[in-house]
C-alpha positions as CSV (number, residue, x, y, z in Angstrom):
1,M,-8.6,38.5,-18.4
2,R,-9.4,35.9,-15.7
3,H,-9.9,38.2,-12.8
4,Q,-11.5,36.6,-9.7
5,K,-11.8,33.2,-11.4
6,K,-10.1,31.1,-8.8
7,T,-11.6,27.7,-9.6
8,I,-8.9,25.2,-10.4
9,K,-10.5,23.4,-13.4
10,L,-8.1,20.4,-13.7
11,G,-9.1,19.9,-17.4
12,R,-12.5,18.4,-16.4
13,T,-16.1,19.2,-16.7
14,A,-17.9,20.7,-13.6
15,E,-19.6,17.3,-12.7
16,H,-16.4,15.3,-13.2
17,R,-14.4,17.8,-11.1
18,K,-16.9,17.8,-8.3
19,A,-17.0,14.0,-8.2
20,L,-13.2,13.9,-8.2
21,L,-12.8,16.4,-5.4
22,A,-15.4,14.7,-3.3
23,N,-13.7,11.3,-3.7
24,Q,-10.3,12.8,-2.9
25,V,-11.7,14.3,0.3
26,C,-13.3,11.0,1.3
27,S,-10.0,9.2,0.7
28,L,-8.3,11.8,2.8
29,I,-10.8,11.3,5.6
30,E,-10.4,7.5,5.4
31,H,-6.6,7.2,5.0
32,Q,-5.5,10.5,6.8
33,R,-3.0,11.1,4.0
34,I,-3.2,10.7,0.3
35,K,-0.6,11.0,-2.5
36,T,-1.8,13.0,-5.5
37,T,-0.6,15.6,-8.0
38,L,0.2,19.1,-6.6
39,A,-2.6,20.7,-8.6
40,K,-5.2,18.2,-7.3
41,A,-3.9,18.7,-3.7
42,K,-4.3,22.4,-4.0
43,A,-7.9,22.0,-5.4
44,V,-8.8,19.5,-2.6
45,R,-7.5,21.6,0.3
46,P,-10.3,24.3,0.3
47,L,-13.1,21.6,0.1
48,A,-11.5,19.5,2.9
49,E,-11.2,22.5,5.2
50,R,-14.8,23.5,4.5
51,M,-15.9,20.0,5.4
52,V,-14.0,20.2,8.7
53,T,-15.6,23.5,9.5
54,L,-19.0,21.9,8.9
55,G,-17.9,19.0,11.2
56,K,-17.0,21.4,14.0
57,N,-20.4,23.0,13.7
58,G,-21.9,19.5,14.3
59,S,-25.6,20.3,13.6
60,I,-27.9,18.2,11.5
61,H,-27.9,20.8,8.8
62,A,-24.1,20.8,8.6
63,R,-24.1,17.0,8.5
64,R,-26.6,17.0,5.6
65,T,-24.7,19.7,3.8
66,A,-21.5,17.6,4.1
67,L,-23.3,14.5,2.9
68,A,-24.6,16.3,-0.1
69,T,-21.1,17.3,-1.0
70,L,-19.2,14.1,-0.2
71,R,-21.9,11.5,-1.0
72,Q,-20.5,8.9,1.4
73,K,-22.1,8.3,4.8
74,N,-19.2,6.5,6.4
75,A,-16.8,9.4,5.4
76,V,-19.2,12.0,6.9
77,K,-19.6,9.9,10.1
78,K,-15.8,9.7,10.5
79,L,-15.4,13.4,9.7
80,F,-17.9,14.5,12.4
81,D,-17.0,11.9,15.0
82,D,-13.2,11.7,14.7
83,I,-11.5,14.4,12.6
84,A,-13.5,17.5,13.5
85,P,-13.3,17.1,17.3
86,R,-9.5,16.7,17.0
87,S,-9.3,20.1,15.2
88,A,-11.7,21.9,17.6
89,E,-9.0,24.3,18.9
90,R,-7.6,25.1,15.5
91,N,-9.0,28.0,13.5
92,G,-8.5,26.9,9.9
93,G,-5.4,25.4,8.3
94,Y,-6.5,21.8,9.0
95,T,-4.5,20.3,6.1
96,R,-0.9,20.3,5.1
97,I,0.6,19.8,1.5
98,V,4.0,18.3,1.3
99,K,5.7,18.4,-2.1
100,L,7.3,15.2,-3.1
101,G,9.1,15.9,-6.4
102,Q,8.1,14.7,-9.9
103,R,6.4,11.5,-10.9
104,M,8.6,9.1,-13.0
105,S,6.2,8.6,-15.9
106,D,5.1,12.1,-16.9
107,S,7.1,14.3,-14.5
108,A,4.0,15.7,-12.9
109,P,4.7,17.4,-9.6
110,M,3.5,15.1,-6.8
111,A,2.4,15.9,-3.2
112,F,1.0,14.5,0.0
113,I,-2.0,16.1,1.5
114,E,-2.6,15.2,5.1
115,W,-4.4,16.4,8.2
116,V,-2.2,18.6,10.4
117,D,-3.5,17.0,13.6
118,M,-3.0,13.5,12.3
119,A,0.9,13.6,12.0
120,E,1.3,12.4,15.6
121,L,-1.1,9.4,15.2
122,I,0.5,8.3,11.9
123,E,4.0,8.3,13.5
124,A,2.7,6.3,16.5
125,K,1.1,3.7,14.2
126,A,4.4,3.4,12.2
127,E,6.3,2.8,15.5
128,E,3.8,0.1,16.6
129,E,4.2,-1.7,13.2
130,K,8.0,-1.7,13.5
131,K,7.7,-3.1,17.1
132,A,5.3,-5.8,15.8
133,K,7.8,-6.8,13.1
134,R,10.6,-6.9,15.5
135,K,8.6,-9.2,17.9
136,K,7.8,-11.5,15.0
137,A,11.5,-11.8,14.1
138,E,12.7,-12.5,17.7
139,P,11.0,-16.0,18.3
140,K,13.4,-17.8,15.9
141,P,15.6,-20.2,17.9
142,K,19.3,-19.6,17.6
143,R,21.7,-22.6,17.5
144,P,25.0,-22.4,19.3
145,E,28.2,-22.9,17.3
146,P,29.2,-26.4,18.7
147,E,26.0,-28.0,17.6
148,R,26.5,-26.8,14.0
149,A,29.9,-28.3,13.9
150,E,28.5,-31.7,15.1
151,A,25.8,-31.5,12.4
152,I,28.3,-30.9,9.7
153,E,30.3,-34.0,10.8
154,E,27.2,-36.1,10.8
155,E,26.2,-35.1,7.2
156,P,29.2,-36.8,5.5
157,A,28.6,-40.0,7.4
158,A,25.0,-39.9,6.1
159,K,26.2,-39.3,2.6
160,Q,28.4,-42.4,2.7
161,E,25.5,-44.6,3.8
162,K,23.2,-43.4,1.0
163,P,25.4,-44.6,-1.9
164,A,25.4,-48.1,-0.4
165,E,21.6,-48.1,-0.3
166,K,21.4,-46.9,-3.9
167,E,23.5,-49.9,-5.0
168,E,21.0,-52.3,-3.3
169,K,17.9,-50.7,-4.8
170,P,18.6,-51.4,-8.5
171,A,19.2,-55.0,-7.8
172,E,15.9,-55.3,-6.0
173,A,13.6,-53.7,-8.6
174,P,14.6,-52.9,-12.2
175,V,13.3,-49.6,-13.5
176,P,10.5,-50.1,-16.1
177,A,11.1,-48.7,-19.6
178,E,7.9,-46.6,-19.5
179,E,9.3,-44.3,-16.9
180,E,12.2,-43.2,-19.0
181,P,12.1,-39.5,-19.9
182,K,10.7,-38.9,-23.4
183,T,12.6,-36.7,-25.8
184,K,11.3,-33.2,-26.1
185,K,9.5,-32.3,-29.2
186,R,11.6,-29.8,-31.0
187,R,10.3,-26.4,-32.0
188,W,10.2,-25.1,-35.6
189,F,13.5,-23.3,-35.2
190,G,15.2,-26.5,-34.0
191,R,13.9,-29.0,-36.6
192,K,16.0,-30.9,-39.0
193,S,15.4,-30.3,-42.6
194,S,14.6,-34.0,-43.2
195,E,11.5,-33.8,-40.9
């Protein structure tokens, strides 16, 4: 019986599992939300919350403990300077897991894991991106309808002038024989039996 054996093994050795979870937490710190399998998200959550608790402590010892676990200085710096202060008033429950359904290839259950306090910032960034896209689309000049009709009338006149020019060009300079398109070499399936 597996009583009190809570560790989610994920089919990996201990070293591989520790490295995987540390990288997942670093990605979560960097990107604020990551998409992964449900089992990995459930395994990442306790480690991520433990790291935020260390960040809220803020001491040198806590910073070194977090660095020993995560192994990335920039992730630890962002954790202590940005994420932990944002969660200062919250007592645990810093992350949220959102189930997404099954992956197409192997039907593995997928999920988002994200910071609870980051939902507002992510939505604000998405709105800013949409506004930026709209601003880029607006500068295109719009032509009024009467100008388009005039342009259409001018085009047939231009077409009538061009054939007259083409007739004059062959008389001026004959086309050399070298510029004629060469016949394509036939592939094996198109060869004649005599070749």
